C-alpha positions in Angstrom: -3.3 -6.1 12.8 -5.8 -7.5 10.4 -7.1 -5.3 7.5 -10.4 -3.6 7.9 -12.2 -5.7 5.3 -14.7 -8.5 6.0 -14.2 -11.9 4.4 -17.3 -11.2 2.4 -15.9 -8.0 1.0 -12.5 -9.4 0.2 -14.1 -12.3 -1.6 -16.5 -10.0 -3.5 -13.8 -7.7 -4.5 -11.4 -10.4 -5.6 -14.1 -12.4 -7.4 -15.4 -9.6 -9.6 -15.8 -6.2 -8.2 -12.1 -5.8 -8.5 -12.5 -5.9 -12.2 -11.9 -2.1 -12.1 -8.3 -2.4 -11.0 -9.3 -2.5 -7.3 -7.3 -5.6 -6.4 -6.2 -5.8 -2.7 -2.6 -7.0 -2.0 -2.4 -9.6 0.7 -1.5 -9.0 4.3 2.3 -8.7 4.1 4.0 -8.8 7.5 6.5 -6.1 8.0 8.6 -6.3 11.2 11.5 -4.1 12.3 13.7 -4.6 15.2 15.6 -1.4 16.1 18.4 -1.6 18.7 20.0 1.6 20.0 23.3 1.5 21.8 24.2 3.8 24.7 26.5 5.8 22.4 23.7 6.4 20.0 24.7 3.9 17.3 21.7 2.0 15.8 21.2 -1.4 14.2 18.0 -2.1 12.3 16.8 -5.5 11.2 13.7 -5.5 8.9 11.8 -8.7 8.0 9.1 -9.0 5.4 7.0 -12.1 5.3 4.5 -13.0 2.6 4.0 -14.9 -0.7 6.1 -14.2 -3.7 3.3 -12.0 -5.1 3.0 -10.0 -1.9 6.7 -9.3 -1.9 6.8 -8.3 -5.5 5.7 -4.7 -4.9 4.8 -2.1 -6.1 6.0 -0.8 -2.7 9.8 -0.6 -2.1 11.9 -2.9 0.1 15.5 -2.6 1.4 18.2 -3.4 -1.1 22.0 -3.8 -1.1 22.5 -0.7 -3.1 21.2 1.4 -0.2 23.6 -0.2 2.3 21.5 -3.1 3.5 22.7 -6.6 3.9 19.8 -8.6 2.4 19.0 -12.2 2.3 15.9 -14.1 1.1 14.6 -17.4 2.4 12.9 -19.2 -0.5 10.3 -20.9 1.8 9.6 -21.0 5.5 10.5 -23.8 7.8 6.9 -24.7 8.0 6.8 -25.3 4.3 10.0 -27.5 4.5 8.4 -29.6 7.3 5.2 -29.9 5.3 7.1 -31.0 2.2 9.2 -33.5 4.1 6.5 -34.9 6.3 3.6 -35.0 3.8 5.1 -35.9 0.5 1.8 -36.9 -0.9 0.1 -33.6 -0.1 1.5 -31.8 -3.1 -1.2 -29.1 -3.1 -0.6 -28.0 0.5 3.2 -28.1 0.1 3.1 -26.1 -3.2 0.9 -23.5 -1.5 3.1 -23.0 1.5 6.3 -23.0 -0.7 5.1 -19.7 -2.1 5.9 -18.0 1.2 9.0 -15.9 1.3 10.9 -14.1 3.9 13.2 -11.1 3.1 15.5 -10.0 5.9 17.6 -6.9 5.7 20.1 -5.6 8.3 22.0 -2.3 8.5 24.1 -0.6 11.2 24.5 3.2 11.6 27.1 5.1 13.6 26.0 7.5 16.3 24.6 10.7 14.8 24.5 9.2 11.3 21.4 9.7 9.2 18.9 6.9 9.6 16.8 5.6 6.7 13.7 7.6 5.8 12.4 5.4 3.0 13.1 2.1 1.2 12.3 3.8 -2.0 14.1 6.1 -4.4 14.0 9.2 -2.2 10.8 10.6 -3.8 7.5 11.0 -2.0 6.0 8.3 -4.3 7.1 5.6 -1.9 6.4 5.3 1.8 8.5 7.8 3.9 9.3 7.4 7.5 11.9 9.9 8.7 13.7 8.4 11.7 15.9 10.1 14.3 17.8 8.9 17.4 19.7 11.5 19.6 21.1 12.0 23.0 20.2 14.9 25.3 22.2 15.9 28.3 20.2 17.5 31.0 20.8 18.6 34.6 19.2 15.3 35.9 21.0 13.0 33.5 21.4 11.9 29.9 18.5 10.8 27.8 18.2 8.9 24.5 15.2 9.9 22.3 13.7 8.0 19.4 11.3 9.5 16.9 9.9 8.1 13.6 7.2 9.8 11.5 5.2 8.0 8.8 4.3 10.6 6.2 0.6 10.6 5.3 -0.4 8.9 2.1 -3.2 10.7 0.2 -6.2 8.3 0.0 -9.5 9.9 0.8 -9.5 11.9 -2.4 -10.3 8.7 -4.3 -11.8 6.6 -1.5 -14.6 9.1 -1.0 -16.1 8.1 -4.4 -15.9 4.4 -3.4 -17.9 5.2 -0.3 -20.5 7.2 -2.3 -20.8 5.0 -5.4 -20.2 1.5 -4.0 -20.4 1.2 -0.2 -24.2 1.2 0.0 -24.5 -1.7 -2.4 -21.7 -3.7 -0.7 -23.4 -3.2 2.7 -26.8 -4.4 1.3 -25.3 -7.5 -0.2 -23.2 -8.1 3.0 -26.3 -8.1 5.1 -27.8 -10.7 2.9 -24.7 -12.9 3.3 -24.0 -13.1 -0.5 -20.7 -13.5 -2.3 -20.1 -12.6 -5.9 -20.9 -16.1 -7.1 -24.2 -16.0 -5.3 -25.5 -12.9 -7.0 -28.1 -13.1 -9.8 -27.5 -11.4 -13.1 -29.1 -8.1 -12.2 -27.2 -7.8 -9.0 -23.9 -8.6 -10.8 -24.7 -6.0 -13.4 -25.6 -3.3 -10.9 -22.5 -3.7 -8.8 -20.2 -3.9 -11.9 -21.8 -0.7 -13.1 -21.1 1.0 -9.8 -17.5 0.0 -9.8 -17.1 1.1 -13.4 -18.4 4.5 -12.5 -16.2 4.6 -9.4 -13.1 3.7 -11.6 -14.0 6.6 -14.0 -14.0 9.0 -11.0 -10.8 7.5 -9.7 -8.8 8.0 -12.9 -10.1 11.6 -13.2 -9.1 12.3 -9.6 -5.6 10.9 -10.2 -5.4 13.2 -13.3 -6.6 16.1 -11.2 -3.8 15.5 -8.7 -1.3 15.3 -11.5 -2.3 18.8 -12.6 -0.8 20.0 -9.3 2.6 19.5 -10.9 1.6 20.7 -14.3 -0.4 23.9 -14.9 -3.4 23.4 -17.2 -5.4 26.4 -16.0 -5.4 27.9 -19.5 -6.7 24.7 -21.1 -9.9 24.1 -19.3 -11.8 23.2 -22.4 -9.2 20.6 -23.4 -9.3 19.2 -19.8 -13.1 18.9 -19.8 -13.2 17.2 -23.3 -10.5 14.8 -22.1 -12.5 13.9 -18.9 -15.6 13.4 -21.0 -13.7 11.1 -23.3 -12.4 9.1 -20.4 -15.8 8.8 -18.8 -17.3 7.8 -22.2 -15.1 4.7 -22.3 -16.7 3.4 -19.1 -20.2 4.4 -20.1 -19.8 2.6 -23.4 -18.7 -0.5 -21.5 -21.8 -0.2 -19.2 -24.2 0.5 -22.1 -22.9 -2.0 -24.8 -20.4 -4.4 -23.4 -21.5 -5.4 -19.9 -24.5 -7.5 -21.0 -22.3 -9.4 -23.5 -19.7 -10.0 -20.8 -22.3 -11.4 -18.4 -23.8 -13.6 -21.1 -20.5 -15.1 -22.1 -18.9 -15.4 -18.7 -19.1 -18.7 -16.8 -18.4 -19.1 -13.1 -15.1 -20.8 -13.9 -13.8 -18.0 -16.0 -15.3 -15.1 -14.1 -12.1 -14.2 -12.3 -9.8 -14.3 -15.3 -12.3 -12.4 -17.5 -13.0 -9.7 -15.0 -9.3 -9.3 -14.3 -8.6 -8.8 -18.0 -11.3 -6.1 -18.1 -9.9 -4.5 -15.1 -6.5 -4.3 -16.8 -7.7 -3.0 -20.2 -10.6 -0.7 -19.5 -8.8 1.9 -17.3 -5.9 1.9 -19.8 -8.2 2.6 -22.7 -10.0 5.3 -20.8 -6.8 7.2 -19.8 -5.6 6.8 -23.4 -8.9 8.4 -24.6 -8.3 11.3 -22.2 -4.9 12.0 -23.5 -5.9 11.6 -27.2 -8.6 14.2 -26.7 -6.5 16.5 -24.6 -3.7 16.4 -27.1 -6.0 17.3 -30.0 -7.0 20.5 -28.2 -3.6 21.4 -26.7 -1.2 23.9 -28.1 1.7 22.3 -26.2 3.0 18.8 -26.8 5.4 19.1 -23.9 2.5 19.9 -21.6 0.8 16.7 -22.6 3.9 14.7 -22.0 4.5 16.3 -18.6 1.0 15.7 -17.6 1.3 12.0 -18.7 4.4 11.6 -16.5 2.7 13.3 -13.5 -0.3 11.1 -13.9 1.8 7.9 -14.0 3.5 9.1 -10.8 0.2 9.8 -9.1 -1.2 6.4 -10.2 1.8 4.6 -8.8 1.6 6.5 -5.6 -2.0 5.6 -5.2 -1.4 1.9 -6.2 1.4 1.7 -3.5 -0.9 3.2 -0.9 -3.7 0.9 -1.8 -1.4 -2.1 -1.6 0.1 -1.1 1.8 -3.3 -0.6 3.5 -3.4 -4.3 4.3 0.2 -4.6 5.4 0.8 -5.4 9.1 3.5 -3.3 10.7 5.3 -4.2 13.9 8.1 -2.0 15.1 10.1 -3.2 18.1 12.5 -0.7 19.7 15.2 -1.5 22.3 16.6 1.6 24.0 19.5 1.6 26.4 18.9 2.4 30.0 15.6 2.9 31.7 12.5 3.5 29.6 10.9 6.7 30.9 8.3 7.6 28.3 6.6 6.5 25.1 3.6 7.5 23.1 0.1 6.1 23.7 0.1 3.8 20.7 3.0 1.7 22.0 3.3 -0.9 24.7 6.3 -2.4 26.5 6.8 -6.1 25.9 9.8 -7.9 27.4 11.7 -4.7 27.9 11.1 -3.5 24.3 8.8 -0.8 23.1 6.4 -2.2 20.4 4.1 -0.5 18.0 1.5 -2.6 16.0 -0.6 -1.0 13.3 -1.6 -1.5 9.6 -1.2 0.7 6.6 -4.6 2.3 7.0 -3.2 4.3 9.9 -1.1 6.6 7.7 -3.8 7.1 5.0 -4.3 10.9 5.1 -2.8 11.2 8.6 0.6 11.2 10.2 1.8 8.3 12.4 4.4 9.2 15.0 6.4 6.7 17.0 8.2 8.3 20.0 10.1 6.9 23.0 12.7 8.1 25.5 15.0 6.4 27.9 17.4 7.6 30.6 21.0 6.3 30.7 22.9 5.3 33.8 25.9 7.5 34.7 28.3 4.9 33.4 26.4 4.4 30.1 26.2 8.2 29.6 30.0 8.3 29.4 30.0 6.1 26.3 30.5 8.0 23.0 
């Protein structure tokens, strides 16, 4: 499933609006084939297809340390054919050679715990508790499958993007303009909007971090810290933005904006903690808040990256398929779910299916 972003918006974000650390990771393909035996044993094969950059994270992938047999294909067969058949077309071959496929396989005995994450067991990474079990009833033996994708908090930041940025993006989209087509005033206006959005984003991440660290008795320190953070962005808007636009050519726009997007939020968060520390009576509180903020920032970065990932889950159950949830379809005798990462932003995604075993298969244990 394609991400819910128009070509215009993707180009606009990547070309300049993303200066405020709003880069979108490409559309990584994530496919799982889950095969359940009549006795309840399970084999899972997970395949991840994308460029080297898309596979580099920050999300987690299966690894050998967690019991997976993992292999990587350096480039796809299409890239090999391109290289062999078009030796003179170096640009196309080099581009396609960047594609990688990571394949991971694991087998699980009947009633064994199935993977609930590819991460480190914390809620920072995507969680998908999965269960397979048999049920004996008066009318026969059933096999049930259930997987739940745990909601990823997103709206708490995304709301500010809607309020501060969406109207301007929609106006430019209606005019059919990309970032390179904007005049100076338009570029300045939209960069101001994203700078202010990024200030709110960092404060919201800090606010979520306080859920793990109590700062109720330090409201003044908190407010001074937030003002210091916001001041870094306002200073950029008031004193640096015109200079950046004056010095920036079309050829260097991407690199320059990317550099700003890296440095400005870091300086702003540093300003928050410098101010907060000056007014705090507890150095350990400051350090704990820093750790909690880094955790929340990583969680959000992972969620933002996965929004454009395409998920396809294929389930093969033994016996006769008797029921499955409304988001699935049966293709060649397998139950298939197809969705992208936006589906589990702020909501639960559940995959459920049931089959009925034949009398002979039901005896297998």
